[in-house]
MARMI-788092 format. One record per atom (N, C-alpha, C): residue in three letters; z, y, x. Coordinates in steps of 0.02 Angstrom, whole numbers, padded with zeros to 5 digits, always signed. Each point is the difference from the previous one (the first is absolute). Example, Ala and Ser with C-alpha at 12.3 -4.5 7.8 and 13.67 -1.06 7.14 Angstrom:
BEGIN
ALA+00390-00284+00660/ALA+00000+00059-00045/ALA+00000+00060+00045/SER-00036+00053-00018/SER+00003+00059+00042/SER+00037+00055-00039/
end
This chain:
BEGIN
MET-01677+06440-11463/MET+00043-00047+00034/MET+00040-00039-00052/THR-00011-00065-00003/THR+00032-00041-00051/THR+00034-00060+00031/GLY+00038-00037-00042/GLY+00033-00061+00024/GLY+00071+00013+00023/ALA+00033-00053+00023/ALA+00069+00004+00024/ALA+00004+00046+00060/VAL+00050+00044+00000/VAL+00007+00049+00053/VAL+00044-00027+00056/ARG-00022+00008+00062/ARG+00040-00016+00058/ARG-00014+00054+00052/VAL+00052+00025+00032/VAL-00007+00056+00047/VAL+00009-00026+00071/SER-00046+00020+00044/SER+00006-00014+00071/SER+00009+00065+00038/PHE+00059+00009+00031/PHE+00012+00056+00046/PHE-00025-00021+00068/CYS-00050+00035+00027/CYS-00033-00021+00062/CYS+00006+00054+00053/ALA+00015-00021+00061/ALA+00007+00047+00056/ALA-00026-00030+00064/THR-00019+00045+00045/THR-00014-00020+00069/THR+00054+00031+00044/ASN+00022-00035+00050/ASN+00057+00022+00039/ASN-00012-00011+00075/LEU+00027+00046+00040/LEU+00005-00011+00071/LEU+00053+00047+00028/ASN+00051-00030+00031/ASN+00052+00037+00036/ASN+00036+00052-00043/THR+00026-00022-00056/THR+00041+00044-00043/THR+00068-00031-00014/VAL+00029-00034+00049/VAL+00062-00036-00013/VAL+00057+00046-00021/ASP-00003+00064+00021/ASP+00053+00047-00017/ASP-00003+00021-00073/ARG-00055-00012-00035/ARG-00008+00021-00070/ARG-00015-00058-00047/LEU-00014-00058+00028/LEU-00027-00056-00038/LEU+00047-00024-00055/ALA+00063-00011+00016/ALA+00047-00029-00048/ALA+00010+00046-00060/THR+00007+00065+00012/THR+00011+00046-00056/THR-00063+00007-00043/SER-00058-00002+00033/SER-00063+00004-00038/SER-00009-00060-00045/ILE+00009-00061+00027/ILE-00008-00061-00040/ILE+00052-00002-00055/ALA+00061+00021+00014/ALA+00052+00000-00052/ALA-00018+00047-00057/SER-00029+00057+00016/SER-00020+00047-00053/SER-00057-00029-00042/ILE-00046-00036+00031/ILE-00054-00032-00036/ILE+00027-00055-00046/ASP+00049-00038+00024/ASP+00030-00052-00042/ASP+00036+00030-00060/ARG+00033+00056+00009/ARG+00032+00033-00058/ARG-00051+00021-00051/ILE-00056+00028+00023/ILE-00053+00021-00046/ILE-00030-00061-00034/GLY-00014-00052+00038/GLY-00030-00061-00028/GLY+00045-00031-00052/ALA+00065-00005+00013/ALA+00046-00031-00047/ALA+00005+00039-00065/ALA-00011+00066+00004/ALA+00006+00042-00060/ALA-00062-00001-00044/LEU-00055-00029+00025/LEU-00063+00002-00038/LEU+00000-00045-00061/GLY+00037-00055+00003/GLY+00002-00046-00056/GLY-00058-00048-00003/VAL-00038-00006+00056/VAL-00056-00047+00005/VAL+00007-00036+00067/PRO-00031-00058+00009/PRO+00003-00034+00065/PRO-00030+00045+00055/TYR+00031-00003+00058/TYR-00026+00039+00056/TYR+00011-00038+00066/GLU-00038+00020+00050/GLU+00007-00027+00067/GLU-00007+00057+00050/VAL+00024-00012+00061/VAL-00007+00048+00054/VAL-00036-00036+00057/VAL-00056+00028+00022/VAL-00041-00030+00052/VAL-00007+00050+00058/VAL+00021-00019+00059/VAL-00004+00044+00058/VAL-00041-00034+00054/ALA-00054+00032+00021/ALA-00040-00023+00057/ALA+00025+00035+00062/ASP+00027-00037+00047/ASP+00029+00029+00060/ASP-00045-00013+00060/GLY-00019+00055+00034/GLY-00037-00007+00062/GLY+00047-00022+00056/PRO-00020+00006+00062/PRO+00041-00025+00055/PRO+00060+00046+00015/SER+00048+00003-00047/SER+00058+00043+00010/SER+00040-00023+00061/THR+00025+00049+00038/THR+00038-00015+00060/THR+00070+00029-00002/ASP+00019+00031-00056/ASP+00065+00034-00004/ASP+00052-00040-00040/GLY-00015-00062-00018/GLY+00045-00041-00040/GLY-00020-00005-00072/ALA-00052+00037-00021/ALA-00021-00001-00070/ALA-00025-00070-00020/ARG-00038-00032+00043/ARG-00026-00067-00017/ARG+00057-00049-00011/ALA+00051+00002+00043/ALA+00057-00046-00007/ALA+00037+00014-00066/TRP+00008+00064-00016/TRP+00034+00018-00063/TRP-00040-00027-00060/LEU-00065+00009+00002/LEU-00043-00022-00055/LEU+00000-00076-00007/GLU-00001-00035+00057/GLU+00002-00073-00002/GLU+00066-00025-00031/ALA+00055+00031+00019/ALA+00065-00019-00029/ALA+00002+00016-00074/HIS-00027+00057-00019/HIS+00000+00020-00070/HIS-00043-00048-00042/ALA-00056-00021+00028/ALA-00045-00046-00036/ALA+00033-00068-00012/ARG+00047-00019+00043/ARG+00034-00064-00009/ARG+00052+00002-00056/THR+00024+00059-00018/THR+00056+00004-00048/THR-00018+00037-00064/ALA-00050+00043+00001/ALA-00015+00043-00058/ALA-00051-00033-00045/GLN+00017-00007-00063/GLN-00047-00027-00049/GLN-00054+00052-00015/GLY-00062-00024-00005/GLY-00054+00045-00017/GLY-00023+00045+00057/PHE+00019-00018+00061/PHE-00021+00040+00059/PHE-00045-00043+00044/ARG-00055+00030+00022/ARG-00047-00037+00042/ARG-00017+00041+00062/LEU+00003-00032+00057/LEU-00020+00031+00063/LEU-00068-00026+00021/VAL-00045+00045+00019/VAL-00066-00018+00025/VAL-00005+00025+00071/PRO+00015-00042+00050/PRO-00004+00023+00070/PRO-00072+00001+00025/HIS-00015+00048+00042/HIS-00067+00004+00031/HIS+00006+00037+00065/GLY-00054+00004+00037/GLY+00003+00028+00067/GLY-00038+00065+00008/GLU-00024+00031-00055/GLU-00039+00061+00004/GLU+00043+00062-00004/ARG-00025+00056+00027/ARG+00035+00064-00004/ARG-00041+00048-00044/SER-00017-00024-00059/SER-00043+00037-00047/SER+00033+00002-00068/ARG+00012+00060-00026/ARG+00031+00006-00066/ARG-00046-00027-00054/GLY-00066+00013+00005/GLY-00045-00026-00050/GLY-00002-00076-00001/TYR+00000-00030+00059/TYR+00001-00073+00005/TYR+00064-00028-00031/GLY+00056+00032+00015/GLY+00064-00022-00029/GLY+00001+00007-00075/ARG-00026+00056-00025/ARG-00004+00009-00073/ARG-00040-00057-00032/ARG-00056-00016+00030/ARG-00043-00052-00028/ARG+00033-00069+00003/ARG+00034-00014+00056/ARG+00034-00065+00005/ARG+00055-00006-00052/ALA+00038+00053-00011/ALA+00053-00002-00050/ALA-00030-00009-00070/PHE-00054+00036-00014/PHE-00032-00007-00065/PHE-00027-00071-00011/ASP-00032-00028+00051/ASP-00028-00067-00006/ASP+00055-00053-00012/ALA+00060+00013+00027/ALA+00054-00048-00007/ALA+00040+00009-00065/SER-00015+00053-00036/SER+00037+00016-00061/SER-00031-00035-00061/SER+00037+00000-00055/SER-00025-00033-00061/SER+00006+00043-00062/GLY+00024+00062+00007/GLY+00013+00042-00058/GLY-00062+00026-00035/THR+00007+00014-00064/THR-00054+00033-00037/THR+00000+00075+00014/THR+00057+00027+00021/THR+00005+00070+00020/THR+00026+00003+00072/ILE-00034+00040+00041/ILE+00017+00006+00070/ILE+00033+00068+00011/VAL+00058+00000+00033/VAL+00036+00062+00015/VAL+00006+00005+00077/PRO-00043+00038+00033/PRO+00008+00008+00073/PRO+00062+00042+00014/PHE+00035-00017+00054/PHE+00057+00042+00019/PHE+00004+00005+00075/ASP+00042+00045+00024/ASP+00008+00015+00071/ASP+00069-00023+00022/THR+00002-00044+00050/THR+00064-00028+00021/THR+00043+00050+00039/SER-00022+00062+00009/SER+00041+00051+00031/SER+00033+00045-00052/ILE-00010-00014-00064/ILE+00026+00043-00054/ILE+00049-00038-00044/GLU+00056+00032-00016/GLU+00046-00025-00051/GLU-00017+00035-00065/TYR-00023-00038-00050/TYR-00026+00029-00061/TYR+00055+00009-00052/SER-00006+00054-00038/SER+00047+00014-00053/SER-00006-00051-00057/ASP+00057-00017-00031/ASP-00001-00045-00057/ASP-00040+00028-00058/PHE-00011+00065-00001/PHE-00037+00034-00053/PHE-00070-00030-00009/TYR-00029-00027+00054/TYR-00069-00024-00004/TYR-00007-00063-00042/ALA+00055-00034-00013/ALA-00003-00057-00046/ALA-00021+00024-00069/GLU+00026+00058-00021/GLU-00018+00028-00065/GLU-00074+00017-00003/LEU-00025+00030+00053/LEU-00072+00017+00002/LEU-00043-00062-00002/LEU+00017-00050+00041/LEU-00040-00060+00003/LEU+00002-00039-00066/GLN+00058-00001-00033/GLN+00005-00032-00066/GLN-00049+00032-00048/ALA+00000+00067-00001/ALA-00045+00036-00046/ALA-00073-00014+00016/TYR-00016-00004+00065/TYR-00068-00015+00021/TYR-00020-00070-00022/LEU+00043-00048+00009/LEU-00014-00069-00021/LEU-00012-00004-00075/HIS+00039+00039-00037/HIS-00006-00001-00073/HIS-00070+00024-00023/LEU-00030+00046+00039/LEU-00066+00025-00018/LEU-00055-00052+00009/ALA+00012-00050+00042/ALA-00049-00053+00013/ALA-00069+00029+00016/THR-00002+00045+00049/THR-00062+00034+00019/THR-00021-00021+00069/ASP-00065+00006+00014/ASP-00026-00013+00067/ASP-00003+00063+00042/ARG+00021+00057-00027/ARG+00002+00061+00040/ARG+00050-00007+00056/LEU-00015+00032+00056/LEU+00048+00005+00054/LEU+00058+00043-00023/PHE+00061-00023+00012/PHE+00059+00041-00013/PHE+00021+00032+00066/PHE+00006+00067+00001/PHE+00019+00034+00061/PHE+00065+00037-00010/SER+00048-00016+00043/SER+00063+00037+00005/SER+00023-00009+00072/GLU+00064+00011+00014/GLU+00024-00014+00067/GLU-00002-00075+00015/ILE-00007-00039-00052/ILE-00018-00071+00006/ILE-00058-00011-00047/CYS-00051-00037+00021/CYS-00061-00008-00038/CYS-00005-00070-00029/ALA-00048-00010-00045/ALA-00012-00066-00029/ALA-00072-00004-00024/ALA-00026-00061-00001/ALA-00068-00012-00026/ALA-00004-00073-00021/SER-00046-00013-00046/SER-00008-00070-00021/SER-00035-00040+00054/ARG+00017-00063+00003/ARG-00033-00044+00049/ARG-00075-00002-00012/ARG-00020-00002-00063/ARG-00071-00004-00017/ARG-00038+00060+00026/SER+00030+00060-00007/SER-00035+00060+00021/SER-00008+00002+00076/ILE+00052-00021+00036/ILE-00003-00001+00073/ILE-00054-00049+00023/MET-00003-00058-00030/MET-00052-00048+00018/MET-00069+00025-00018/ASP-00005+00035-00055/ASP-00065+00025-00024/ASP-00031+00049+00050/VAL+00041+00041+00033/VAL-00028+00050+00046/VAL+00001-00024+00073/GLY+00023-00062+00012/GLY-00005-00028+00067/GLY+00064-00001+00040/GLY+00054+00028-00026/GLY+00065-00004+00033/GLY+00005+00044+00062/TRP+00056-00010+00036/TRP+00011+00038+00062/TRP-00048-00024+00054/ARG-00021+00046+00041/ARG-00043-00017+00057/ARG+00041+00005+00065/ASP-00025-00032+00052/ASP+00038-00005+00063/ASP-00004+00064+00040/LEU+00031+00053-00026/LEU+00003+00064+00033/LEU+00069+00011+00029/VAL+00002+00028+00060/VAL+00064+00015+00032/VAL+00034+00059-00035/GLY-00039+00048-00023/GLY+00025+00058-00037/GLY-00045+00015-00058/GLY+00026+00035-00050/GLY-00040+00019-00058/GLY-00015-00056-00048/GLU+00038-00057+00007/GLU-00015-00059-00040/GLU+00016+00009-00074/ASP+00052+00038-00016/ASP+00019+00009-00070/ASP-00047+00046-00037/ILE-00016+00058+00030/ILE-00045+00046-00034/ILE-00070-00031-00007/ASP-00020-00041+00048/ASP-00064-00036-00003/ASP-00003-00043-00063/LEU+00056-00033-00016/LEU+00002-00042-00061/LEU+00011+00042-00062/TYR+00047+00048+00002/TYR+00019+00036-00060/TYR-00058+00040-00029/VAL-00042+00029+00042/VAL-00057+00038-00026/VAL-00049-00046-00035/ARG-00010-00060+00027/ARG-00044-00047-00035/ARG+00029-00021-00067/LEU+00066-00009-00003/LEU+00032-00017-00064/LEU-00007+00057-00050/ILE+00010+00061+00023/ILE-00004+00059-00044/ILE-00070+00007-00028/ARG-00050-00007+00042/ARG-00069+00008-00023/ARG-00020-00054-00049/ARG+00027-00059+00008/ARG-00018-00056-00045/ARG+00043-00003-00063/PHE+00065+00015+00007/PHE+00046-00011-00056/PHE+00040+00062-00021/GLY+00001+00052+00041/GLY+00040+00059-00016/GLY+00070-00004+00029/VAL+00039+00053-00012/VAL+00067+00004+00029/VAL+00048+00030-00051/LEU+00061-00024+00002/LEU+00056+00028-00038/LEU+00050+00026+00051/ALA+00005+00066+00006/ALA+00040+00030+00053/ALA+00066+00025-00028/TYR+00055-00021+00032/TYR+00066+00025-00019/TYR+00044+00005+00063/PRO-00020+00041+00049/PRO+00044+00012+00058/PRO+00061+00039-00024/THR+00058-00017+00025/THR+00063+00028-00027/THR+00033+00050+00047/ALA-00026+00008+00061/ALA+00030+00044+00050/ALA+00070-00020+00018/ARG+00017-00064-00009/ARG+00066-00025+00021/ARG+00000-00011+00075/ARG+00037+00040+00035/ARG-00002+00000+00073/ARG+00033-00062+00030/GLU+00046-00031-00037/GLU+00033-00058+00028/GLU-00046-00060+00007/SER-00057+00001-00034/SER-00047-00056+00004/SER-00063+00019+00038/GLN+00007+00045+00048/GLN-00056+00019+00043/GLN+00022-00004+00072/SER-00046-00016+00043/SER+00016-00010+00071/SER-00006+00066+00037/HIS+00056+00037+00003/HIS+00000+00064+00034/HIS+00018-00006+00074/SER+00049-00042+00015/SER+00023-00006+00069/SER-00046-00042+00043/LEU-00045-00038-00030/LEU-00049-00040+00036/LEU-00069+00021-00022/GLY-00032+00043+00041/GLY-00065+00026-00018/GLY-00056-00049+00015/ALA-00061+00020-00017/ALA-00058-00044+00009/ALA-00010-00018+00074/PHE+00010+00049+00044/PHE-00010-00013+00072/PHE+00052-00050+00025/GLU+00064+00011-00017/GLU+00053-00044+00022/GLU-00010-00071-00028/ARG-00024-00005-00061/ARG-00012-00065-00030/ARG-00054-00038+00038/GLN-00053+00035+00018/GLN-00054-00033+00037/GLN+00023-00019+00071/MET+00042+00040+00031/MET+00022-00016+00068/MET+00043-00062+00003/ARG+00027-00021-00057/ARG+00037-00063-00001/ARG-00046-00060+00010/TYR-00064+00012-00005/TYR-00049-00054+00010/TYR-00023-00004+00073/VAL+00028+00042+00043/VAL-00024+00006+00068/VAL+00052-00024+00050/THR-00022-00039+00049/THR+00041-00017+00057/THR-00039+00015+00063/GLY+00037+00015+00054/GLY-00034+00010+00063/GLY-00005+00072+00021/SER-00053+00018+00033/SER-00008+00063+00036/SER-00019+00058-00046/ALA-00001+00060+00030/ALA-00023+00059-00035/ALA-00073-00008-00021/LEU-00039-00036+00040/LEU-00070-00013-00018/LEU-00004-00041-00064/SER+00046-00048-00009/SER+00001-00039-00061/SER+00016+00043-00060/ARG+00045+00048+00009/ARG+00017+00046-00054/ARG-00060+00044-00018/LEU-00035+00024+00051/LEU-00059+00042-00012/LEU-00054-00039-00036/ARG-00010-00062+00021/ARG-00051-00041-00032/ARG+00019-00012-00074/ARG+00065-00010-00013/ARG+00021-00010-00069/ARG-00015+00062-00042/ILE+00014+00058+00027/ILE-00013+00063-00036/ILE-00074+00005-00017/TYR-00042-00017+00049/TYR-00073+00002-00011/TYR-00021-00049-00055/VAL+00025-00062+00003/VAL-00020-00051-00049/VAL+00024+00019-00070/VAL+00061+00027-00004/VAL+00025+00022-00065/VAL-00044+00055-00028/GLN-00017+00050+00042/GLN-00042+00054-00024/GLN-00070-00024-00020/ARG-00027-00045+00040/ARG-00066-00029-00016/ARG+00001-00034-00069/ASP+00052-00041-00012/ASP+00003-00037-00063/ASP+00018+00045-00058/GLN+00038+00053+00012/GLN+00012+00048-00053/GLN-00064+00035-00021/ILE-00044+00012+00047/ILE-00066+00029-00016/ILE-00040-00048-00043/ILE+00004-00064+00015/ILE-00035-00050-00041/ILE+00031-00004-00069/GLY+00067-00006-00003/GLY+00034-00009-00064/GLY-00005+00060-00046/ALA+00006+00060+00029/ALA+00000+00061-00041/ALA-00068+00034-00002/ASN-00050-00028+00034/ASN-00067+00029+00003/ASN+00002+00072+00023/TYR+00040+00014+00051/TYR+00006+00067+00028/TYR-00061+00018+00040/ARG-00017+00064+00001/ARG-00044+00030+00049/ARG+00044+00040+00048/VAL-00028+00020+00056/VAL+00040+00037+00050/VAL+00028+00064-00030/HIS-00039+00034-00042/HIS+00024+00063-00028/HIS+00059-00012-00048/ASP+00003-00058-00032/ASP+00058-00016-00041/ASP+00062-00005+00043/LEU-00005-00035+00056/LEU+00057-00010+00044/LEU+00022+00066+00031/MET-00047+00044+00016/MET+00018+00065+00029/MET+00037+00043-00051/ARG-00015-00008-00063/ARG+00034+00040-00051/ARG+00073-00021-00009/PHE+00017-00060+00023/PHE+00070-00021-00003/PHE+00042+00033+00055/SER-00031+00035+00047/SER+00037+00030+00055/SER-00024+00072+00013/PRO+00004+00043-00052/PRO-00029+00067+00006/PRO+00042+00049+00041/ARG+00063-00017+00015/ARG+00045+00048+00031/ARG+00006-00009+00076/LYS-00040-00043+00029/LYS+00004-00013+00072/LYS-00036+00054+00040/GLY+00020+00006+00064/GLY-00033+00047+00043/GLY-00070-00022+00017/THR-00039+00045+00031/THR-00070-00015+00014/THR-00009-00061+00045/GLY+00039-00003+00055/GLY-00005-00057+00045/GLY+00016-00066-00035/GLN+00052+00000-00041/GLN+00019-00060-00036/GLN-00053-00020-00050/ARG-00030+00050-00033/ARG-00051-00015-00050/ARG-00063-00029+00033/VAL-00018+00024+00059/VAL-00058-00027+00035/VAL+00014-00073+00020/ALA+00061-00012+00024/ALA+00018-00069+00020/ALA+00000-00046-00061/ARG+00027+00025-00055/ARG+00001-00041-00061/ARG-00071-00013-00025/TRP-00042+00050+00002/TRP-00070-00009-00021/TRP-00033-00054+00042/GLY+00011+00001+00065/GLY-00029-00051+00043/GLY+00026-00070-00016/PHE+00066-00005-00012/PHE+00029-00065-00016/PHE-00025-00025-00067/PHE-00001+00043-00051/PHE-00024-00020-00066/PHE-00073-00020+00003/SER-00040+00036+00039/SER-00071-00017+00007/SER-00009-00068+00032/LEU+00040-00015+00052/LEU-00003-00065+00032/LEU+00019-00055-00049/ALA+00053+00011-00038/ALA+00021-00051-00049/ALA-00052-00008-00055/TYR-00032+00055-00020/TYR-00052-00004-00052/TYR-00059-00042+00025/VAL-00022+00013+00061/VAL-00056-00039+00028/VAL+00020-00074+00004/GLY+00062-00013+00023/GLY+00023-00068+00005/GLY+00002-00035-00067/SER+00016+00037-00053/SER+00003-00030-00066/SER-00067-00025-00024/ARG-00053+00033+00025/ARG-00068-00019-00022/ARG-00025-00063+00035/PHE+00035-00022+00051/PHE-00020-00062+00034/PHE+00043-00059-00021/GLN+00044+00009-00049/GLN+00042-00054-00024/GLN-00036-00041-00053/ALA+00021-00063-00006/ALA-00030-00043-00051/ALA+00017+00025-00070/LEU+00062+00024-00009/LEU+00021+00028-00065/LEU-00026+00072-00004/LYS-00031+00016-00055/LYS-00027+00068-00011/LYS+00038+00034-00057/PRO+00000+00067+00000/PRO+00031+00035-00057/PRO-00038-00014-00064/PHE+00038-00002-00055/PHE-00033-00001-00065/PHE-00024+00071-00014/GLU-00063+00009-00011/GLU-00029+00067-00006/GLU+00009+00027-00070/PHE+00045+00047-00007/PHE+00012+00032-00064/PHE-00014+00075+00004/GLY-00039+00021+00050/GLY-00017+00070+00006/GLY+00053+00037+00041/ARG+00051+00026-00033/ARG+00054+00036+00034/ARG+00050-00050+00030/SER+00049+00027+00035/SER+00050-00044+00030/SER+00039-00036-00055/ASN+00017-00063+00014/ASN+00039-00038-00049/ASN+00069+00031-00010/TYR+00027+00032+00052/TYR+00064+00033-00009/TYR-00004+00054-00054/LEU-00053+00041+00002/LEU-00008+00053-00049/LEU-00010-00030-00070/LEU-00042-00050-00005/LEU-00011-00033-00065/LEU+00065-00029-00027/PHE+00040-00029+00044/PHE+00064-00031-00019/PHE+00048+00052-00027/ARG+00011+00054+00038/ARG+00047+00052-00022/ARG-00023+00033-00065/GLU-00064+00014-00006/GLU-00025+00032-00061/GLU+00008-00046-00060/ALA-00012-00065+00009/ALA+00009-00047-00055/ALA+00073-00002-00023/LEU+00047+00001+00048/LEU+00071+00001-00018/LEU+00018+00062-00040/LEU-00023+00058+00023/LEU+00016+00063-00033/LEU-00033+00004-00069/GLU-00060-00027-00006/GLU-00033+00000-00065/GLU+00038-00044-00050/SER+00025-00058+00024/SER+00040-00043-00043/SER+00064+00034-00022/MET+00033+00035+00047/MET+00061+00036-00016/MET-00014+00056-00050/GLU-00055+00036+00010/GLU-00017+00056-00044/GLU-00016-00025-00070/ARG-00034-00057-00006/ARG-00015-00029-00066/ARG+00063-00024-00035/GLY+00052-00012+00038/GLY+00061-00026-00030/GLY-00003-00075-00012/ASP-00038-00036+00042/ASP-00004-00073-00008/ASP+00068-00033+00002/TYR+00046+00029+00037/TYR+00068-00029+00007/TYR+00036-00004-00066/ARG-00020+00040-00049/ARG+00034-00001-00065/ARG-00011-00067-00036/GLU-00054-00036+00018/GLU-00012-00066-00029/GLU+00057-00048+00015/MET+00038+00014+00053/MET+00053-00045+00020/MET+00062+00007-00043/GLY+00003+00053-00041/GLY+00054+00009-00048/GLY+00068+00013+00032/LEU+00002+00030+00058/LEU+00062+00013+00035/LEU+00023+00072-00012/SER+00065+00010+00005/SER+00028+00067-00011/SER+00017+00034+00066/SER-00026-00026+00055/SER+00014+00029+00066/SER-00037+00066+00008/ALA+00016+00035+00054/ALA-00031+00065+00015/ALA-00075-00009+00011/PRO-00039+00054-00010/PRO-00072-00004+00013/PRO-00013-00019+00073/PRO-00058-00029+00013/PRO-00015-00021+00069/PRO-00010+00060+00046/GLN+00013-00012+00063/GLN-00013+00050+00053/GLN-00019-00036+00063/LEU-00055+00022+00030/LEU-00026-00032+00061/LEU+00023+00040+00060/LEU+00034-00032+00047/LEU+00023+00033+00061/LEU-00052-00009+00055/LEU-00016+00055+00034/LEU-00051+00000+00052/LEU+00026+00035+00063/THR-00028-00018+00058/THR+00017+00033+00062/THR-00035+00068+00005/GLU+00021+00041+00048/GLU-00033+00065+00010/GLU-00073-00009+00017/ASP-00016-00050+00041/ASP-00070-00012+00018/ASP-00042-00020-00060/GLU+00030-00039-00045/GLU-00036-00020-00061/GLU-00013+00060-00045/PHE+00051+00044-00007/PHE-00010+00061-00038/PHE-00058+00041+00029/ALA+00000+00009+00066/ALA-00052+00039+00033/ALA-00069-00030-00012/TYR-00006-00065+00005/TYR-00064-00034-00010/TYR-00025+00010-00072/LEU+00043-00011-00048/LEU-00021+00003-00070/LEU-00017+00071-00022/ARG+00034+00050+00028/ARG-00016+00069-00017/ARG-00071+00018+00020/VAL-00024-00030+00053/VAL-00068+00013+00024/VAL-00051-00046-00033/SER+00018-00062-00012/SER-00048-00051-00018/SER-00009-00012-00075/SER+00050+00018-00040/SER-00003-00016-00072/SER-00011+00063-00041/ALA-00053+00000-00041/ALA-00016+00058-00040/ALA+00053+00015-00053/ARG+00035-00052-00024/ARG+00049+00009-00053/ARG+00071+00007+00026/TRP+00008+00001+00065/TRP+00068-00002+00029/TRP+00043+00059-00022/SER-00029+00061-00001/SER+00040+00059-00017/SER+00030-00006-00070/HIS-00037-00032-00045/HIS+00026-00011-00068/HIS+00060-00049+00002/TRP-00008-00055+00035/TRP+00053-00051+00002/TRP+00062+00026+00035/GLU-00009+00044+00049/GLU+00056+00024+00039/GLU+00040+00053-00039/SER-00029+00028-00052/SER+00032+00056-00035/SER+00028-00017-00069/VAL-00009-00062-00024/VAL+00022-00016-00068/VAL+00076-00004-00003/THR+00026+00008-00061/THR+00073-00006-00013/THR+00011-00053-00054/PRO+00045-00049+00011/PRO+00037-00011+00062/PRO-00047-00023+00056/PRO+00022+00009+00063/PRO-00045-00014+00057/PRO-00020-00074+00003/MET-00064-00011+00013/MET-00025-00068+00008/MET+00007-00025+00072/VAL+00008+00047+00047/VAL+00005-00018+00070/VAL+00060+00036+00031/GLY+00025-00028+00055/GLY+00056+00030+00036/GLY-00001-00019+00072/PRO+00038+00034+00043/PRO+00000-00015+00072/PRO+00038-00064+00015/LYS-00028-00039+00044/LYS+00031-00063+00021/LYS+00047+00011+00059/
end
């Protein structure tokens, strides 16, 4: 990655007015601390909670801020629209429901200094514009859009992993289900359909098989497991009739993604950044721990090293 550096912070948004101002303010603090030109680009779907009005007002007064309005309820579509409207040599995706720690300015500065096309993974990620374009960018997936892209970037360019386990920059009070439900209006049937579409697209993005999804829920009762198996099977069949297909990398992309991060941490790639911060640690949910214990041959090694490479989320 060569030439003049410019950073584009890109997000997709829908119905996050209660968190939007603090999230954008935290991104501006990080951007101002980088010492290079930066912009903030937010693609907003049909927000109905006042988020669109806030973003429109902000776009009129804030320098270096761009709003990309659209009418879709797809995170992958929003990611792609924000990326297409951006101009940076380095793209930093962010989540408008999270207020990020100022600490990430230090990490991003060090990453920019390396001038690498590797994906940078932390609680906030970064990648070169060239690398994203080279692998085809975000696809129009309702769910699983980031892992769908990140695995392609890792396989083509590699990854530099430095998760910091900083809880203030992770979305704990707004889980994945609640985030997706902000995209839904109308009846219970609309909510059920959204759950199905999200699961279907996560299967496409992460290249899941039904047994992968069942391993994420090993502690359920027999009746619940049968119901989940039926739902996952329906979503899997539906995924095979979509125009977008999974990128075939053998195992699930989720497993390839997590193993690549842990391998980077074990190699000590983060030391290239020349920082004196604590060693990296990846926080995972209980379901993720359960899945990796069964699915990854090297997991027992990674879970037992000192200092710990992983911790509970």
